C-alpha positions in Angstrom: -18.7 15.2 15.9 -16.7 11.8 15.3 -14.2 12.5 12.0 -14.7 10.2 9.2 -12.2 7.4 8.9 -11.3 4.5 6.3 -13.6 1.5 6.7 -10.4 -1.2 7.3 -10.9 -4.8 7.3 -9.3 -7.0 9.5 -7.3 -8.7 6.6 -5.5 -6.6 3.7 -4.0 -8.6 0.5 -0.4 -7.2 0.3 0.3 -5.9 -3.2 -2.9 -7.9 -4.0 -3.1 -11.5 -3.7 0.5 -12.0 -4.0 1.1 -15.3 -3.0 -1.5 -16.5 -5.9 -0.7 -13.9 -8.8 2.3 -11.6 -9.8 2.2 -8.6 -7.3 1.1 -5.1 -7.9 -0.8 -6.4 -11.1 -4.4 -6.2 -12.0 -4.5 -9.9 -12.2 -3.6 -9.9 -8.2 -6.2 -7.4 -7.6 -8.7 -9.3 -9.4 -7.5 -12.4 -7.5 -7.9 -10.6 -3.9 -11.6 -9.9 -4.9 -12.6 -13.5 -6.0 -10.8 -14.5 -2.9 -13.4 -12.1 -0.8 -10.9 -9.7 0.2 -12.3 -6.2 0.2 -9.1 -4.3 0.5 -5.6 -4.5 -1.2 -2.1 -2.9 -0.5 -0.3 -1.7 -3.8 2.8 0.4 -4.2 3.0 3.5 -6.6 6.1 5.3 -7.9 6.9 7.2 -11.1 8.4 6.5 -14.5 11.0 8.9 -15.9 8.4 10.1 -18.0 6.4 11.3 -14.9 3.6 8.5 -15.2 2.5 7.1 -11.7 2.6 3.0 -12.2 2.1 0.3 -9.6 5.5 -1.2 -8.8 7.6 -1.8 -5.8 11.2 -2.3 -7.1 13.6 0.3 -8.6 14.0 -1.8 -11.3 12.6 -4.3 -13.7 14.6 -7.4 -13.2 12.9 -9.1 -10.3 9.0 -9.3 -11.6 9.0 -9.1 -15.3 11.2 -10.5 -18.4 13.0 -7.3 -18.8 16.0 -5.0 -16.9 16.1 -1.4 -16.6 15.4 1.7 -13.8 11.9 2.8 -13.8 13.5 6.5 -13.4 14.6 5.9 -16.9 12.0 4.8 -18.6 8.7 6.3 -20.5 5.3 4.2 -20.3 5.8 2.6 -23.6 8.9 1.1 -22.6 7.5 -0.5 -19.7 4.9 -1.7 -21.4 7.3 -3.9 -23.5 7.8 -6.1 -20.8 5.7 -8.9 -19.3 5.0 -8.8 -15.6 3.2 -12.1 -15.1 5.1 -14.8 -16.5 7.9 -14.8 -14.0 5.3 -15.9 -11.6 3.6 -18.5 -13.6 2.6 -19.3 -17.1 -1.0 -18.6 -16.4 -0.5 -14.6 -15.8 2.1 -14.7 -19.3 0.9 -11.0 -21.1 0.2 -9.2 -17.9 1.4 -5.6 -18.5 2.7 -3.2 -15.8 -0.6 -1.2 -14.7 -0.6 2.8 -14.5 -2.3 4.2 -11.2 -4.9 5.5 -13.4 -6.0 2.2 -14.5 -5.4 0.4 -11.2 -7.8 2.8 -9.6 -10.2 2.3 -11.9 -10.1 -1.6 -11.6 -10.3 -0.8 -8.1 -13.3 1.1 -8.1 -15.5 -0.8 -10.5 -14.7 -3.9 -8.0 -15.8 -1.7 -5.0 -12.3 -2.3 -3.2 -10.8 -0.4 -0.7 -6.8 0.5 -1.2 -3.8 1.5 1.1 -1.7 3.0 -1.3 2.1 3.4 -0.8 4.0 6.3 -1.8 7.1 4.4 -2.8 10.0 6.5 -2.8 13.3 4.7 -4.1 16.8 5.8 -3.6 17.3 9.2 -5.6 13.4 9.6 -6.3 11.7 12.9 -5.6 9.1 12.3 -2.8 7.3 15.8 -3.8 6.9 14.8 -7.0 5.4 11.9 -6.5 3.2 12.9 -4.1 1.9 15.7 -6.4 1.5 13.2 -9.2 -0.6 10.4 -7.1 -2.8 12.5 -4.7 -5.1 14.3 -7.3 -5.6 10.9 -8.9 -6.2 9.0 -5.5 -8.5 11.7 -4.4 -10.8 11.6 -7.4 -11.1 8.0 -8.1 -12.1 6.7 -4.7 -14.4 7.8 -1.8 -12.8 8.5 1.8 -13.7 5.5 3.2 -12.0 3.5 1.0 -8.6 4.9 0.6 -5.7 5.1 2.8 -2.1 6.7 1.5 0.7 5.6 3.4 4.7 6.0 3.0 8.0 5.3 4.8 9.0 8.7 3.5 8.2 11.6 5.3 8.5 14.7 3.3 5.9 12.6 0.7 3.6 12.1 3.7 4.1 16.1 4.1 3.5 17.1 0.7 0.2 14.8 0.6 -1.1 16.5 3.6 -0.1 20.0 2.1 -2.5 19.0 -0.8 -5.4 17.6 1.2 -6.7 17.7 4.8 -7.6 14.9 7.1 -11.2 14.9 6.3 -10.4 14.5 2.7 -7.2 12.0 3.0 -6.2 9.8 5.6 -2.8 9.3 6.0 -0.6 6.2 7.2 2.8 6.4 8.6 4.9 3.5 7.8 7.8 2.6 9.9 9.9 -0.7 10.4 10.0 -0.1 14.1 7.3 1.9 15.8 9.6 5.2 17.4 9.3 6.1 20.8 8.0 9.8 19.4 5.7 8.2 17.1 2.7 10.4 18.5 4.6 13.4 17.5 5.6 12.5 13.8 1.5 11.6 13.9 0.5 14.8 15.4 2.6 16.8 12.9 1.4 14.8 9.5 -2.4 14.7 11.0 -2.1 11.1 10.3 -4.7 8.4 10.8 -2.8 5.2 11.4 0.8 3.9 12.1 2.2 0.8 9.9 4.7 -1.2 11.0 6.8 -4.9 10.4 5.0 -7.2 12.5 7.8 -9.0 13.9 9.2 -6.0 15.1 6.4 -5.0 17.3 6.5 -4.8 20.9 3.5 -5.4 23.2 4.2 -2.2 25.2 4.3 -0.1 21.9 1.2 -1.6 20.6 -1.1 -1.1 23.5 0.3 2.7 23.6 -1.0 2.8 20.1 -4.1 1.1 20.9 -5.1 3.3 23.8 -4.5 6.4 21.7 -7.1 5.2 19.7 -4.8 5.1 16.6 -5.5 2.1 14.0 -2.5 -0.1 14.2 -1.6 -2.2 10.8 0.8 -4.7 10.2 2.9 -6.0 7.4 3.7 -8.7 6.2 2.4 -11.5 8.3 1.9 -14.9 6.6 1.9 -17.0 9.8 -1.4 -16.6 11.6 -0.1 -18.9 14.5 2.9 -16.9 15.1 1.2 -13.6 14.6 -1.8 -14.6 16.7 -1.3 -13.0 20.1 -0.7 -9.5 18.4 -4.4 -9.4 18.0 -4.6 -8.9 21.9 -2.1 -6.1 22.0 -4.4 -3.9 19.8 -3.4 -4.8 16.0 -6.1 -3.3 13.8 -5.6 -5.0 10.5 -3.0 -7.5 9.1 -1.5 -6.8 5.7 -0.3 -10.2 4.2 0.7 -12.0 1.0 -2.0 -15.1 1.7 -4.6 -13.7 3.9 -6.7 -16.6 3.3 -4.4 -18.6 5.9 -5.7 -16.0 8.5 -9.4 -17.1 7.8 -9.1 -20.1 9.7 
């Protein structure tokens, strides 16, 4: 019997439709949905009070009107900051989304989610996986969820919590390591995710021949990326996937 697998599309919106809305927000997910994209990639990490939230950086400065490290914040503090106005006045008043809120939105929109366990320096990968995996499993069906991370121990903990037929795992690596297959087998992982600029044709074809889905981030130039489709890339994660539709 063929094992189940997520229904990955060719194009995935990076941090939501982040070229047109503030990244990792509900507004960015709704924008991706309106544009016709069925999957988004988002980042999740923990606040200091243990709340999983959709956010990329260790701090608030780049994508809000506030400052401070997430590891020192509780949810009420994080909610005080506007996380939309930095992008444009159209999104003024947007607030940081909890994982639960974002999963509810994605479920209502019937979308798929590549959720990255974002382990910032000094943070606990085990605690993050333990907080995230149960919510992820409950909120979305198998075919519409993929959990990825650069951090081996975060993925290892996630695998301890769910078998491959319950949860597909994606191994993130800036460059595909020579021993990529060993790492995949150890984690019983489903897919490999890499920086498109670092991808080499020989390694890409090895992955394709092994039948492993290969995802590339963060490609925004369809012409430069073009040859890589022939190498066997499954999906592109892009800030502006609309550019690839032509």
